[in-house]
C-alpha positions as CSV (number, residue, x, y, z in Angstrom):
1,M,-107.1,104.4,-38.0
2,R,-108.3,101.2,-39.7
3,R,-106.3,102.2,-42.8
4,L,-103.2,102.6,-40.6
5,L,-103.6,99.3,-39.0
6,T,-104.3,97.7,-42.4
7,T,-100.7,99.5,-43.7
8,L,-99.0,97.8,-40.7
9,V,-100.2,94.3,-41.2
10,I,-99.4,94.6,-44.5
11,L,-95.8,95.9,-43.5
12,L,-95.5,93.1,-41.3
13,V,-96.5,90.5,-43.4
14,V,-94.2,91.4,-46.2
15,I,-91.1,91.8,-43.8
16,I,-92.2,88.1,-42.6
17,A,-92.3,87.0,-46.2
18,G,-89.1,88.5,-46.8
19,M,-87.3,87.0,-44.0
20,T,-89.0,83.6,-44.5
21,S,-87.5,83.9,-48.4
22,L,-84.4,84.7,-47.2
23,V,-84.1,81.6,-45.3
24,F,-85.4,79.6,-47.7
25,L,-82.8,81.3,-50.2
26,I,-79.7,80.4,-48.0
27,N,-78.6,76.9,-48.2
28,P,-77.4,75.7,-45.0
29,N,-75.2,73.1,-46.5
30,D,-73.1,75.9,-48.3
31,F,-71.2,76.7,-44.9
32,R,-71.1,73.0,-43.7
33,Q,-67.2,72.8,-44.9
34,Y,-66.9,76.5,-43.3
35,M,-67.9,75.2,-39.8
36,V,-65.6,72.5,-40.0
37,E,-62.9,74.5,-40.6
38,R,-63.7,76.9,-38.4
39,V,-63.8,74.2,-35.4
40,E,-60.5,72.9,-36.6
41,V,-58.9,76.0,-36.5
42,K,-60.0,77.2,-33.5
43,S,-59.3,73.8,-31.2
44,G,-57.8,71.6,-33.5
45,Y,-60.7,69.1,-33.1
46,K,-62.4,67.6,-36.2
47,L,-66.0,68.1,-36.4
48,A,-67.8,65.5,-38.7
49,I,-71.5,66.0,-40.0
50,N,-73.1,63.0,-41.7
51,G,-76.0,63.9,-43.9
52,S,-77.5,67.1,-45.2
53,L,-78.5,70.1,-43.2
54,R,-81.6,71.6,-43.3
55,W,-83.8,74.3,-41.8
56,H,-86.2,74.0,-39.1
57,V,-88.6,77.1,-38.9
58,W,-91.2,76.5,-35.9
59,P,-91.1,77.2,-33.1
60,Q,-87.3,78.4,-33.4
61,L,-85.3,78.9,-36.6
62,S,-82.8,76.3,-36.6
63,I,-80.7,74.0,-38.5
64,I,-81.0,70.2,-38.1
65,A,-78.0,68.2,-38.5
66,G,-77.6,64.3,-38.6
67,Q,-75.2,62.0,-36.9
68,T,-72.5,64.2,-35.9
69,S,-69.1,63.9,-33.7
70,L,-66.1,65.8,-32.6
71,T,-62.4,63.9,-32.9
72,A,-59.3,65.4,-31.0
73,P,-56.3,65.1,-33.2
74,G,-54.8,61.9,-33.8
75,A,-57.4,60.5,-31.5
76,K,-58.8,56.6,-32.5
77,E,-62.4,57.4,-31.5
78,P,-64.1,60.8,-31.2
79,V,-64.5,62.3,-27.8
80,V,-68.3,63.2,-28.4
81,S,-70.9,61.8,-30.7
82,A,-74.3,62.2,-30.9
83,E,-77.3,60.7,-33.5
84,N,-78.5,64.7,-34.0
85,M,-77.5,68.0,-33.6
86,R,-79.7,71.1,-33.6
87,L,-78.1,74.9,-34.0
88,D,-80.8,77.6,-33.1
89,V,-79.8,80.6,-35.4
90,K,-80.7,84.2,-34.9
91,L,-82.7,85.4,-37.8
92,W,-81.3,89.2,-38.3
93,P,-78.0,88.3,-38.4
94,L,-78.4,86.3,-41.2
95,I,-79.0,89.7,-43.4
96,S,-75.5,90.8,-42.5
97,H,-74.1,87.6,-43.7
98,Q,-73.6,86.5,-39.7
99,L,-74.3,83.0,-38.8
100,A,-75.0,83.7,-35.1
101,V,-76.1,80.6,-33.3
102,K,-78.2,81.1,-30.2
103,Q,-77.7,77.5,-28.9
104,V,-76.1,74.2,-30.1
105,L,-78.2,71.1,-28.5
106,F,-76.6,67.7,-28.3
107,K,-79.3,65.3,-27.2
108,N,-78.3,61.9,-26.2
109,A,-75.1,62.2,-26.9
110,V,-72.0,60.1,-25.8
111,I,-69.0,61.7,-24.5
112,R,-65.8,59.5,-24.2
113,L,-62.9,60.4,-21.9
114,T,-61.0,57.3,-22.5
115,P,-57.3,56.6,-24.0
116,D,-58.6,56.2,-27.2
117,T,-60.2,59.7,-27.5
118,E,-57.1,61.7,-26.1
119,E,-55.0,63.5,-28.4
120,N,-52.4,62.0,-30.0
121,Q,-49.8,64.7,-31.7
122,P,-46.5,64.5,-29.6
123,D,-44.9,66.6,-32.1
124,A,-47.7,69.2,-32.1
125,P,-46.8,72.9,-31.4
126,V,-48.8,73.9,-28.3
127,A,-51.7,76.5,-29.2
128,P,-51.1,80.4,-28.1
129,S,-53.6,81.6,-25.5
130,S,-55.4,84.1,-28.1
131,P,-58.1,83.2,-30.7
132,V,-56.1,82.2,-33.7
133,P,-57.5,84.1,-36.8
134,V,-58.5,82.1,-40.1
135,A,-56.3,82.1,-42.6
136,P,-56.7,83.7,-45.5
137,G,-58.9,81.7,-48.3
138,A,-59.1,79.0,-45.6
139,S,-63.0,78.6,-47.0
140,E,-64.9,80.5,-49.8
141,L,-67.1,82.0,-47.1
142,D,-65.0,83.5,-44.9
143,A,-65.1,86.8,-46.3
144,G,-68.8,87.1,-46.0
145,W,-69.7,85.2,-43.4
146,K,-69.0,85.2,-39.3
147,F,-69.6,82.3,-37.1
148,D,-70.4,82.5,-33.6
149,I,-72.1,80.6,-30.4
150,D,-73.8,82.0,-27.5
151,K,-74.9,78.7,-25.9
152,I,-73.8,74.6,-26.0
153,S,-76.4,72.6,-24.1
154,I,-76.1,68.7,-24.0
155,A,-79.1,66.8,-23.0
156,D,-79.8,63.3,-21.6
157,S,-76.4,62.3,-22.6
158,L,-73.6,59.8,-21.1
159,L,-70.1,60.6,-20.0
160,I,-67.8,57.5,-20.5
161,W,-64.5,58.1,-18.3
162,Q,-61.5,55.8,-18.3
163,R,-57.8,56.3,-17.5
164,G,-55.5,53.4,-18.7
165,D,-56.5,49.9,-17.9
166,D,-58.8,51.2,-14.6
167,E,-62.4,50.1,-15.0
168,Q,-64.4,52.8,-16.5
169,I,-67.0,55.1,-14.9
170,N,-70.1,56.0,-16.6
171,V,-71.7,59.3,-15.9
172,R,-75.4,59.1,-16.9
173,D,-78.4,61.8,-17.4
174,I,-76.1,64.5,-18.2
175,N,-77.5,68.1,-18.7
176,L,-75.4,70.4,-19.3
177,E,-75.8,74.1,-20.5
178,I,-72.7,76.8,-21.3
179,D,-73.8,80.2,-22.1
180,K,-70.9,82.7,-23.5
181,D,-70.3,86.4,-23.9
182,D,-68.1,88.5,-26.0
183,N,-65.6,88.6,-23.3
184,R,-65.0,85.0,-23.0
185,Q,-66.8,84.5,-19.8
186,A,-69.2,81.6,-19.6
187,S,-71.7,80.4,-16.9
188,V,-72.1,76.8,-16.5
189,Q,-75.1,74.7,-15.2
190,L,-74.5,70.7,-14.7
191,S,-76.8,68.4,-13.3
192,S,-76.0,64.4,-13.6
193,R,-75.7,61.1,-11.7
194,I,-73.2,58.3,-11.3
195,N,-74.0,54.8,-10.5
196,R,-71.2,52.3,-9.8
197,N,-70.8,49.4,-7.2
198,Q,-74.8,49.5,-6.2
199,R,-74.0,53.2,-5.0
200,D,-75.9,56.2,-6.7
201,L,-74.4,60.0,-6.8
202,A,-76.6,62.6,-8.2
203,F,-75.4,66.1,-8.4
204,T,-76.0,69.5,-9.6
205,M,-73.4,72.6,-10.3
206,N,-73.5,76.2,-11.1
207,A,-70.2,77.9,-12.1
208,E,-68.7,80.8,-13.7
209,L,-66.0,80.2,-16.2
210,D,-63.3,82.9,-17.5
211,M,-61.8,81.5,-20.7
212,Q,-59.9,84.9,-22.0
213,H,-56.7,83.1,-21.8
214,Y,-58.0,79.5,-23.1
215,P,-56.4,77.1,-23.9
216,Q,-53.2,78.2,-22.1
217,A,-55.4,78.9,-18.5
218,F,-58.9,79.3,-17.6
219,A,-60.3,79.6,-14.2
220,A,-64.0,79.0,-12.4
221,N,-66.2,80.0,-9.6
222,I,-68.2,77.0,-8.5
223,S,-70.8,78.9,-6.6
224,K,-73.3,76.0,-6.1
225,F,-72.7,72.5,-5.8
226,T,-75.1,70.1,-4.4
227,Y,-74.8,66.0,-3.9
228,Q,-76.6,63.1,-2.5
229,L,-75.0,59.8,-2.1
230,S,-77.1,56.5,-1.5
231,G,-77.0,52.9,-1.8
232,A,-74.8,50.2,-0.7
233,D,-72.7,50.3,2.6
234,I,-74.2,54.0,2.9
235,P,-76.5,55.1,5.9
236,V,-80.0,54.6,5.2
237,K,-80.9,58.6,4.9
238,G,-77.9,59.0,2.7
239,I,-75.1,61.3,2.5
240,Q,-75.6,65.2,1.1
241,G,-74.0,68.4,1.2
242,N,-73.1,71.2,-0.9
243,G,-70.1,73.3,-1.5
244,S,-68.6,76.0,-3.2
245,M,-64.8,76.9,-4.4
246,Q,-62.8,78.8,-6.6
247,A,-60.6,76.8,-9.4
248,S,-57.9,77.4,-11.9
249,Y,-55.7,75.7,-14.6
250,Q,-52.4,76.5,-16.0
251,R,-51.5,74.5,-19.2
252,D,-47.9,75.2,-19.2
253,T,-47.2,74.1,-15.9
254,N,-50.3,71.5,-16.1
255,A,-51.7,72.7,-13.0
256,V,-54.7,72.8,-10.7
257,T,-55.7,75.0,-7.8
258,L,-58.6,74.9,-5.7
259,S,-59.3,77.9,-3.3
260,Q,-62.1,79.1,-1.2
261,M,-62.9,75.5,-0.6
262,A,-66.2,74.9,1.6
263,L,-67.7,71.6,1.7
264,T,-70.7,70.2,3.8
265,A,-71.5,66.2,4.1
266,N,-74.7,66.0,6.4
267,D,-73.6,67.8,9.7
268,N,-70.0,67.9,8.9
269,Q,-68.1,70.9,7.4
270,I,-64.7,70.9,5.3
271,S,-63.0,73.9,4.2
272,G,-59.3,74.8,3.0
273,T,-57.2,74.6,-0.1
274,A,-55.8,72.2,-2.6
275,S,-53.8,72.1,-5.7
276,A,-52.2,69.3,-8.1
277,T,-49.5,69.2,-10.8
278,L,-50.6,66.7,-13.0
279,G,-48.5,64.4,-15.3
280,D,-46.7,61.1,-15.0
281,E,-46.1,61.5,-11.5
282,P,-48.9,63.7,-10.3
283,N,-48.3,65.7,-7.2
284,Y,-51.1,66.8,-4.7
285,Q,-51.0,69.3,-2.1
286,L,-54.2,69.3,0.5
287,N,-54.7,71.9,3.1
288,L,-57.9,71.2,5.0
289,N,-59.8,72.3,8.4
290,A,-62.6,71.2,9.8
291,E,-64.9,72.1,12.9
292,K,-66.6,68.9,13.2
293,L,-66.4,65.4,11.4
294,D,-68.4,62.8,12.3
295,L,-66.9,59.5,10.5
296,D,-69.2,57.2,12.2
297,A,-72.3,59.3,10.8
298,L,-70.9,59.1,7.4
299,S,-69.9,55.5,7.4
300,G,-73.0,54.2,9.4
301,W,-70.5,52.6,11.9
302,Q,-72.4,51.6,15.2
303,P,-71.2,49.8,18.3
304,K,-72.1,46.2,18.8
305,T,-74.1,45.0,21.9
306,T,-72.6,43.1,24.5
307,E,-73.9,39.9,22.8
308,E,-72.6,40.7,19.5
309,T,-69.0,41.3,20.9
310,T,-69.0,38.2,23.0
311,T,-69.8,36.3,19.8
312,T,-67.3,38.2,17.7
313,S,-64.9,37.3,20.5
314,Q,-65.5,33.7,20.6
315,A,-65.1,33.5,16.6
316,I,-61.6,35.3,17.1
317,T,-60.5,32.8,19.3
318,S,-59.8,30.5,16.0
319,A,-56.3,31.3,15.2
320,P,-56.4,29.7,12.0
321,V,-59.3,31.8,10.8
322,I,-57.5,34.8,11.6
323,A,-54.4,33.9,10.1
324,R,-56.3,33.4,6.7
325,D,-58.3,36.6,6.7
326,V,-54.8,38.5,7.4
327,D,-53.0,36.7,4.8
328,E,-55.7,37.5,2.0
329,Q,-56.0,41.0,2.9
330,P,-54.7,43.1,-0.1
331,N,-52.6,46.1,0.0
332,G,-55.7,48.6,0.2
333,L,-53.2,51.6,0.0
334,S,-51.3,50.4,-3.1
335,E,-52.9,53.6,-5.2
336,L,-50.6,55.7,-3.0
337,Q,-47.8,54.6,-5.4
338,T,-49.0,56.5,-8.4
339,F,-48.7,59.9,-6.9
340,N,-46.9,62.4,-4.5
341,A,-49.0,64.1,-1.8
342,H,-48.9,66.0,1.1
343,L,-51.8,66.5,3.6
344,A,-52.5,69.0,6.3
345,L,-55.5,68.5,8.1
346,K,-57.0,69.9,11.2
347,V,-60.0,68.7,12.9
348,A,-61.6,70.5,15.8
349,D,-64.1,67.9,16.9
350,L,-63.7,64.5,15.1
351,T,-65.9,61.1,16.1
352,Y,-64.2,58.0,14.9
353,R,-65.8,54.4,15.9
354,G,-67.5,56.0,19.2
355,M,-64.3,57.8,20.2
356,K,-64.5,61.7,20.6
357,I,-61.0,63.6,19.5
358,Q,-60.4,67.1,20.1
359,N,-57.8,69.3,17.9
360,L,-56.7,66.4,15.7
361,A,-53.9,67.2,13.7
362,L,-52.2,65.1,10.8
363,D,-49.4,66.3,8.8
364,A,-48.7,63.7,5.9
365,D,-46.2,63.2,3.0
366,N,-46.6,60.6,0.4
367,Q,-43.5,59.8,-2.1
368,Q,-45.0,57.1,-4.3
369,G,-45.9,54.9,-1.7
370,Q,-43.4,55.9,1.2
371,V,-45.6,57.6,3.7
372,S,-44.1,59.7,6.5
373,L,-46.7,60.8,9.4
374,S,-44.6,63.8,10.8
375,T,-47.7,64.8,13.2
376,F,-50.6,62.8,14.1
377,S,-51.9,63.9,17.5
378,G,-55.0,64.7,19.4
379,N,-56.6,65.0,22.5
380,M,-59.5,62.8,24.1
381,G,-61.2,63.7,27.3
382,T,-58.4,64.6,30.1
383,G,-55.8,62.8,27.9
384,N,-53.7,63.1,24.7
385,F,-51.8,61.0,22.2
386,S,-49.0,61.5,19.7
387,L,-48.7,58.8,17.0
388,P,-45.8,59.7,14.3
389,G,-44.3,57.2,12.2
390,K,-43.9,56.1,8.5
391,M,-45.6,53.5,6.1
392,D,-44.1,51.9,3.2
393,V,-47.1,50.7,1.0
394,T,-45.0,49.8,-2.0
395,G,-45.0,46.0,-1.3
396,K,-47.8,43.1,-1.1
397,K,-48.3,44.3,2.5
398,I,-48.4,47.5,4.0
399,Q,-45.2,48.0,6.4
400,V,-45.8,50.5,9.5
401,H,-43.5,51.9,12.1
402,M,-44.6,54.2,14.7
403,V,-43.7,55.7,18.0
404,P,-46.6,56.0,19.9
405,D,-46.7,58.6,23.1
406,V,-49.9,58.2,24.7
407,N,-51.0,60.1,27.9
408,K,-54.0,58.8,30.1
409,I,-56.3,57.9,27.4
410,E,-59.5,55.8,28.6
411,L,-58.8,52.3,27.4
412,G,-62.3,51.4,27.6
413,D,-63.4,53.7,24.7
414,L,-60.2,52.3,22.9
415,L,-61.5,48.5,23.3
416,A,-65.1,49.7,22.4
417,A,-63.6,51.0,19.3
418,Y,-62.5,47.7,18.0
419,E,-65.2,45.7,19.5
420,L,-63.3,43.8,22.2
421,P,-64.6,43.0,25.7
422,K,-63.7,46.0,28.3
423,A,-61.9,43.5,30.3
424,L,-59.7,46.4,31.9
425,T,-60.4,50.1,31.9
426,G,-58.8,53.2,33.1
427,N,-56.6,56.0,32.0
428,F,-53.9,54.2,29.7
429,S,-50.3,55.8,28.8
430,L,-47.7,54.3,26.7
431,K,-44.3,55.3,25.4
432,G,-43.0,53.0,22.9
433,D,-41.8,51.7,19.3
434,V,-43.6,49.2,17.2
435,S,-43.8,48.0,13.8
436,G,-45.5,45.6,11.7
437,E,-47.7,44.8,8.8
438,G,-51.1,46.1,8.0
439,L,-53.5,48.1,9.5
440,S,-56.3,46.4,10.8
441,A,-57.0,45.0,14.4
442,A,-56.6,41.7,12.9
443,D,-53.0,42.7,11.7
444,F,-52.0,44.2,15.0
445,A,-52.7,40.9,16.9
446,R,-50.8,38.8,14.6
447,H,-48.0,40.6,12.6
448,W,-46.9,43.3,14.8
449,Q,-43.9,43.8,17.2
450,G,-42.2,46.1,19.7
451,D,-41.4,47.4,23.1
452,G,-42.8,50.0,25.3
453,Q,-43.4,51.4,28.9
454,L,-47.1,50.9,30.2
455,S,-48.9,52.7,32.9
456,M,-52.5,53.0,34.2
457,D,-54.4,55.4,36.4
458,N,-57.5,54.6,38.2
459,A,-57.8,51.1,36.4
460,R,-60.4,48.7,37.2
461,L,-60.3,44.9,36.4
462,N,-63.6,44.1,35.7
463,G,-65.6,41.2,36.5
464,M,-63.0,40.2,38.8
465,N,-62.3,41.4,42.7
466,I,-58.8,40.5,43.6
467,Q,-59.4,41.2,47.1
468,Q,-62.6,39.5,47.5
469,L,-61.3,36.2,45.9
470,I,-58.2,36.1,48.3
471,Q,-60.1,37.1,51.5
472,Q,-63.2,34.7,51.2
473,A,-61.0,32.0,50.4
474,I,-59.0,32.7,53.3
475,A,-61.9,33.3,55.6
476,R,-63.1,29.6,54.1
477,N,-60.2,27.7,55.5
478,S,-59.9,29.8,58.7
479,D,-62.5,31.1,61.4
480,K,-59.9,33.6,62.8
481,V,-60.3,36.4,60.2
482,Q,-63.1,37.3,57.8
483,G,-63.1,40.1,54.7
484,L,-65.8,42.9,54.0
485,D,-69.4,42.2,53.9
486,R,-70.0,43.7,50.4
487,Y,-67.8,43.8,47.5
488,E,-67.6,45.6,43.8
489,H,-67.8,43.4,41.0
490,Y,-64.3,44.7,39.9
491,S,-60.7,45.4,41.1
492,Q,-59.9,49.0,41.7
493,I,-56.2,49.6,40.9
494,D,-55.0,53.0,41.7
495,T,-51.6,52.7,39.6
496,L,-50.5,50.2,37.3
497,N,-46.9,49.9,35.6
498,A,-45.4,47.3,33.4
499,K,-43.1,46.6,30.6
500,G,-44.3,45.2,27.6
501,H,-43.0,43.2,24.7
502,L,-45.1,42.5,21.7
503,A,-44.1,39.6,19.0
504,D,-46.1,37.4,17.1
505,G,-49.3,38.6,18.7
506,T,-48.6,37.9,22.2
507,L,-48.0,40.9,24.5
508,T,-45.3,39.7,27.4
509,L,-45.5,42.0,30.7
510,S,-42.8,41.9,33.1
511,N,-41.9,44.1,36.2
512,M,-45.8,44.6,36.8
513,E,-46.6,46.7,39.5
514,G,-49.8,47.7,40.9
515,V,-51.1,49.8,44.0
516,S,-54.5,50.3,45.6
517,P,-55.8,51.3,48.9
518,M,-56.4,47.9,50.1
519,V,-54.5,45.8,47.8
520,T,-50.8,45.6,46.3
521,G,-49.4,43.4,43.8
522,K,-46.7,42.5,41.2
523,G,-45.7,39.7,38.5
524,D,-45.8,39.2,35.0
525,G,-47.6,37.1,32.2
526,T,-48.8,37.2,28.6
527,I,-51.7,38.5,26.6
528,N,-52.5,36.7,23.6
529,M,-54.0,39.2,21.1
530,A,-55.1,37.2,18.3
531,A,-57.1,34.5,20.8
532,Q,-57.8,37.5,23.4
533,Q,-56.4,35.1,26.0
534,V,-54.6,36.0,29.1
535,D,-52.3,34.1,31.7
536,L,-51.1,36.2,34.5
537,N,-48.9,35.1,37.5
538,L,-49.3,37.5,40.2
539,L,-47.9,37.9,43.8
540,I,-51.1,39.8,45.7
541,R,-50.9,41.5,49.4
542,V,-54.1,42.6,50.9
543,T,-53.4,45.4,53.2
544,G,-56.8,46.2,54.1
545,G,-60.0,44.9,55.1
546,W,-59.4,42.5,57.4
547,K,-61.2,41.6,60.8
548,G,-60.6,39.1,63.1
549,D,-57.2,37.8,64.8
550,S,-54.8,40.6,65.0
551,N,-51.8,38.4,64.4
552,L,-53.0,36.4,61.5
553,I,-54.0,39.7,60.0
554,N,-50.5,41.3,60.5
555,T,-49.3,38.2,59.0
556,L,-51.5,38.3,56.0
557,K,-50.8,42.0,55.4
558,T,-47.1,41.4,54.6
559,T,-47.8,37.9,52.7
560,D,-47.4,37.6,48.7
561,I,-50.4,35.5,47.9
562,P,-49.8,33.6,44.5
563,L,-52.5,34.1,42.2
564,R,-53.1,33.1,38.7
565,V,-55.6,34.6,36.3
566,Y,-55.9,33.2,32.8
567,G,-58.5,32.4,30.1
568,P,-60.3,34.6,27.8
569,W,-60.9,38.3,28.3
570,S,-64.8,38.1,28.5
571,Q,-64.5,35.2,31.2
572,M,-61.1,34.9,33.0
573,H,-60.5,32.1,35.5
574,Y,-58.2,32.1,38.6
575,Q,-56.1,29.8,40.7
576,L,-55.7,30.3,44.1
577,Q,-54.3,28.0,46.8
578,V,-54.7,30.1,50.3
579,D,-54.3,26.6,52.1
580,Q,-50.5,26.7,51.9
581,I,-50.4,30.2,52.9
582,L,-52.3,29.4,56.1
583,R,-50.1,26.3,56.6
584,Q,-47.3,28.5,56.6
585,S,-48.4,31.0,58.6
586,L,-49.5,28.6,61.5
587,E,-45.9,26.6,61.0
588,Q,-44.4,30.2,61.8
589,S,-46.7,30.8,64.4
590,A,-45.6,27.6,65.9
591,R,-42.0,28.1,65.2
592,S,-41.9,31.7,66.9
593,A,-43.9,30.2,70.0
594,I,-41.6,27.5,70.6
595,Q,-38.4,29.7,70.0
596,N,-40.0,31.8,72.8
597,W,-40.2,28.8,75.1
598,I,-36.3,27.4,74.3
599,D,-35.4,31.0,74.9
600,K,-36.6,31.0,78.5
601,R,-34.8,27.5,79.1
602,K,-31.8,27.8,77.3
603,D,-29.7,26.1,80.0
604,S,-32.5,23.0,80.5
605,K,-32.0,19.8,79.1
606,A,-35.5,19.8,77.6
607,G,-34.8,23.1,76.1
608,D,-31.9,21.6,74.0
609,E,-33.8,18.4,72.9
610,V,-36.6,20.9,71.4
611,Q,-33.9,22.7,69.6
612,K,-32.5,19.7,67.9
613,I,-35.8,18.8,66.6
614,L,-36.8,22.2,65.3
615,K,-33.4,22.0,63.3
616,K,-34.0,18.4,61.7
């Protein structure tokens, strides 16, 4: 037994010594040119290896190279450059003249995707989809050597991405592994992070690649994608999620297709499909669906407190400040000029600026900055809205035209969404035609115009009870009547209708009519959107809640009492002169009494004299 073990050990030592000798007998620099030629024939890229190649035996049989770069045909700079490269080689294939590489490792590499690294051969023929065999005599080693790579690894590297004159994006800490098999299938594992504008995006991805028809086409199954976004203007807990999708690329049509998309962002889920035809005028098609989409949680939006809203309201009162802010606003959608796109979006439950929107449907088409919103609709509470329209973002300012059809939407939710005082609440309806410049609340307050028919149900004018104002004012001027013992701190209006005309930030209301159980009114007025000021001239009839002299009450029920409401939304003032109404009521009562007395004495001389006095 001991003799057998000794024989096996000797045999093993001989084999190891023989293989070691084989390694040292083979000079890796002999196939340097061969590798360069094979890379160029297969991909068209030029591989440059500076310095001598050398063996590294322990712990892995490897070939160590110095500074290495890979350059696209006609490019000014290499697309990949690294200080060193390591090729982990399989030992057994060396015996049969096969350079089988387990792994190519680039560490601290720099990958540049910039205009200077792009291929620049406009007259070059398109490579066929099948691998091109090496031409006879291409290298002295071709007849005896085979070159194959199982795995490519890039560790702790940097990606520089730039398109045209746009600001470049640096993708840091790249760790990439690509494993392939004989059927041109590959698995990819990637992790990295992007730091830009004080925001940090870290992500990982696992994918399976089908490269059978590369470079004409390839497909990918991204089975796992995770990310985490944090930094400036991001909620404290950050935004994180995962996703999966199927992707494919066709070189002849320059088309990318994404299917079976499933993405999450915190508690939000989005699914759908997307496709893109790339080129000088890219064309994108997106079809997305979401069961839940909370934009407030993703943006970190929080409603302001009453004190903050009041402070904001007072600041907005300065018209010149708003004018400067609006005039200096750039066209934030100018990027739409660079491509065409169609978006179909459906969201079952959307949260935006505190507003709960159900069954949101958006169908938008962009033709290089000319945007058509054929469908933009949804439900809010018991109401619904439809806002079809068009946008033109080709100029310095965004031009908008919309035809709103709003039915019974709670006005208070809209005011709170844009941090405005809830001076008037209720179910709001609007049918109109409006247009203007810009999309912000400040833009709407100064640069929009249009006409519409407005109405409200179950409205409340908060902070002012019109019935109380009138009844208490009359009670102070006359002891014959009095109002209610208790009043609410608002005016209840069952129905309110008006025509509206918006121009230069001022909404002019005409044909106003309001009805409630105890008060009816009509009138007109203006609302200054920029300064958040109102000036309404109303004629009010208080038809209920009176106690006292029945004759005076009957007169008051049929009398229009002038009321002017004016001032800031958050603190409205009023003018009410009921003494004129009471004087007119007393004069009318006196006239009626005298007339009755005259009628009883038509033939008397005293009656004739009194009649002459009344006529004067």
